[in-house]
N, C-alpha and C positions, 0 to 999 in steps of 0.2 A: 861531382859527380849526384845528379838529382834524385829526389825520393818521392813517390806521389803516396799522394795523401789518401789513409782508405776511410772511408766512412761505416760507422756501424748501423745497421738499420734498430731506430728505436724499440721497444717493443711495446706491444699491443697495445697497453694501460698509458702507455706514455704517448702516442700517437691517436687516441683518443680525444686524449687531455690536451693536445696540440689542435687536435680540429675543432671540436669545444671552445677550446681560447681562440681561437681563428675566426668563432661565429660560425660553423657550422659543424653537423652532423653525418657520421658513418650512414651511408646508405639500410645498414639492413636498423641501426638505431630510429632514425628517422620514421622509418617505417611503423618500429613498434611506436612513437612518440604519438604518431598520425592516429592509429589503429585507437590508441588509448583516449586522445582526446576527440573521436569520432563514438566511441561505445558511450562516455562522457556526457556530448550535446546531441549527438545524432538524434535524437527523439524531440531536438528542438526542429529542426527541417520539416518533418512532415507533419508537424502538429503546426508552424506560419503555413506551409502551403496550404493545408485545408484548409485554414483561416481566411485567408487569403482569396481561395476558392470560394467559399459559402457566403463573403464579403460581396463580392462580384453577381455569384449567380442568385443570391436573395438579400433583397430591400432587407426586412425585417430580420435577419440574422444579427447585422449589426448596432443594436437599436438597447436602451439600458437594458428595456422589460422584459427582455430573451436575455442577453448575458448574466441578470442578476437571476434570471429563471435558472439556466442549467447552471449556476452555483449552490442554487439554492435546493435543487432537484439531488445536485452530487457532493451533497456535505455529509453525507452519514458516509456516502461509499471511501469521498474522500481521505475520512477518517480513519476509519478502517483498514482501507489499503496504508496509510503512512505506518498506522504500528505494524503492519501485517510485514510490510518491507525490514523492521529489525526482525522478526521473527524468520523471514526466507535469505536476512544478510548472517542472521547468527547459524546459519547451518539445516532450519525446519522449513516447515510450510505448514499451516494453518486452513483447513478447508471446516470447519465447526463455525465459521463466523456467520452465515447465514443461519444456523442453528439460534446460537447465541442474541443472534441481530432478534430472531423471534420470542425468545425466552425474556430477554429484558422488557421488551413490549408487554408482556403479559404480568410478569411480576409489576410493573411497575403500575399498569392500569390495574389492577384488582387492588392494590394498595390505595389509588387513588379513590376506588369506587364503594371502596371500606372505610370512604370518609378519611382517612392517613394524608399530610399535607404533601403537597405536590414534590420541595422539595425533600422530603425525606424517601419519598415514591421512587423520585430517582435518583438518590444514592442509593437505594436497595437496588433500585435494577442495576447501575453499575457495577455492584459489589458482584451480586450474580455470575457478570460477568467477567469478571477478574476471578472468581473461586475458579466457574469454569477454565480458564484459560492458565491457572497457575494448575490444577488436576494435568493439563493436556502435558505442561512444562515436565513434571516428576512423571509422568506417565513416559515420554519419549526420551527423556534424560536416564533417570535410575532403571528404570523397566528395559531401555535399550530398545524398544518397539519403534519400530519407522513411522514418521511423523503424519505422514498421508496419513500411513494405515491407522495411526490413533488417534488422530481428528475427526476422520471420517467415520470412524466408530461413534464416538463421540458425541457428531452432530445428530447420530441416531438417537440416542441416548437422551441425549438434550429436548428434540424435537418431542421425544414423547413427554418426559417430565412440562414440559409446555403445555402439549394437550391434556395433560391429567388437569392440569390447573384450568385452564380454560373448558374441558369436559367437550373439544373441539367444538367449541364455538368462538364467534369473534366480538373481541369484547369493544362496546359500544360507549365511547367516553364522552359522544355529545354534550350531558347531563354535568360534565363537569371541564366547561370550558376554560378554568383558571391553568389546568394542564396544558390548553393549548399555548399558550404565553409565553412557555419555554422558548419554543420554535418559530412562533408567530409575530412575536414583538417585532414592530421596527426601531430600529435605529439608523440614523442619520442614511435614511430609505432604503436600509440593508434588513433583512429577517436575524433577527437571536442566531440561528441556526447557523447562515453566513458565517459569523461573525464567531462561534463557536467553534465553526470548521478551521477557522484562520486561527483560531489560539490555539487549537490542539496538534494543526498541523505542524505549526511554528517551532511550538516545544518540544515535539516530537524530532523534529529537524535537526532543531539544535542538540537535542539528547542524543543523536545518534552522529552529527560530527562533529561536536565540539565539548563531548565528554567524556570522562574514560572509560563510560560504563558502554559508548558508543567503539570506543577504539578497539574493547573484548569482545564485544559484539561482532565487529568484524575478524579478530582474531580466531573467536572462536569458531565462525563460519567456513573463515578459510585454510585452517590449518590448526584441528582443536588437538591435536597430540602435539605440537609445538605449543601449543598456547596455556596446555597444562603442565607442560617443563620449565614453562615460563611464569606461572603462579597464579596467572588467569583460571578462577573458578568458572570451568567450560558451564556447568550442569546447572549451578543457578544463574549465569549469565541470560542462559536458551530459557530458564521458567519465570526469569523475572520480561524477556521478550515474549510469550507466549499471555501472559498475565497481561501484559501490555494490549495484547492483542484479543484476549479476550472483553478486557475494559473499553477499547475501541470498538468493538461488536455491539455489544452491549448500549452505548452511548450512542453511538447511531440506529440502533435499534427504536431507543425512546425519542430520539429528534423526530423521528419518521411518524412514529406512533403519536406524536405532539401534533405534528401538524396536518394530519387530517385526524384526527382525534379518534383511531381506532387500535384494538392492540390484535397482534393477528398470530397464532404460535406455530404458524409455518415453517418449512424449513425452507430458507430464500433462498437453494440452489442458483437462479439466476445473479442473487446478492454475490453470492462465493466466486463463481466462475469469471464477475465482473471485475472484481478485485484481483484478483489471481492475476488476470489478463491484465490491469490497470500498471500490478506491480513488473509482471514480465515486460510489457513491451516499453516500458519508461529504462528498461535496462539494466535492471536489478538483477544478478545473475541467480537462476535455479537451483545451482549449488554451490552458494552460499558466497561471502568473502566479501563479494561485493553487490553496489547498490546504494542510493541516496534516495531519501525522501524526495524531494524536488524533481529529480526526476520521476517518479511516481504519479505525484501529481498532474504533472505533463503527458504523464500515460492516461489515466483517469480520466482526464481534460479530451486528449483526441480521441477516446473510444466516447465520450459525452458530443461532441463535437460530430463524432460521426452518426450519431442515433438521431441529433438536433437536424443534422442537415436531410437524411430523408426525410422527417417529418416535414420540413420547408418546403423541399422539392417534389412531394407528393410521392418520392418511389416507393417502389415495394419494400417494405421490412423485410419479407423473410431473406432479400439479397444482402442485410443488415448483417443479421446472423451467419451468412458464407464471407461477407467483409472480414467480421472480428474474429472467426477463426482461423481465416487468413492471415492476416495483419498477427494474433500470436504463434503461429509456426514460425513464421518468419525470424517471428523477435528471438524465439528459442533457437532459431538456426543460424540465427548471428551471432549469440552466447556461445553456441556447442564450437563454431568456427572460429570464432574468436579464443577459445580457452584452447582451440588444437595450435595456434599459432603461437 
């Protein structure tokens, strides 16, 4: 008498493990992996396409002078966007960076005009930004005010303070050329503004990606309640992120003030938009918990290449605004779609 051997189907977990051991992934899992990789590195593809297109279409584009000029002009934006990425990852947003940028510019400028050493003036400007950022963090964390509303309101307060300092006038710092050395000194053919940007961006990138504070920042933005249960001091993490954002905005304002030797108290809303656009286009989620500073750098440079391309090709600059707006809507839409999946 023969007996038939019956086989019991392996449980789903065992089947998945067996499939992975065989060198493959289940279709649904493969889709998730590919989607994650696309969100991680997808910004690089349009950047490279635009870079190659401009190289072919405009001979002055791929020159040392033009590329260094792009980096020099974007130094402040990249610094502010790098710190702003930490705020967005932690679950907030900072719309006061344009006003802090102007405040630090006039604080450092006034001190320089009154005979203070440039180093002291720069430090005072940065600390003013850190203070504003710290207040933003406290207001949004402890008083539970939405960060978009809180920082937007703070931008009006800060812009008003900056205007009172200068009485609405533009500070002319050409009589203090030593202050200009902070941004305009050259080292190995590259301005110190660019070197400062590289150092700050690398430090912030490592801080977010490789340190305990960085892991806590992701946790605070991804699931704050679970993070609190795990012992993460979510409020403190967000305060630190906002303080870094304020300090970065101040440093950016001082760099640009040093470059052109003027101090302007105006709330730079265009800068704020560019920073937020660069962060979002780079793939950082507006809902928090996801993002990387290196992707923000690529996002900001992508926007810079679009502007540079319009200038070099002599295109109507009004279309540049339409292009940037469309790109930002597309980036937010892709993020929402990816989260829904």
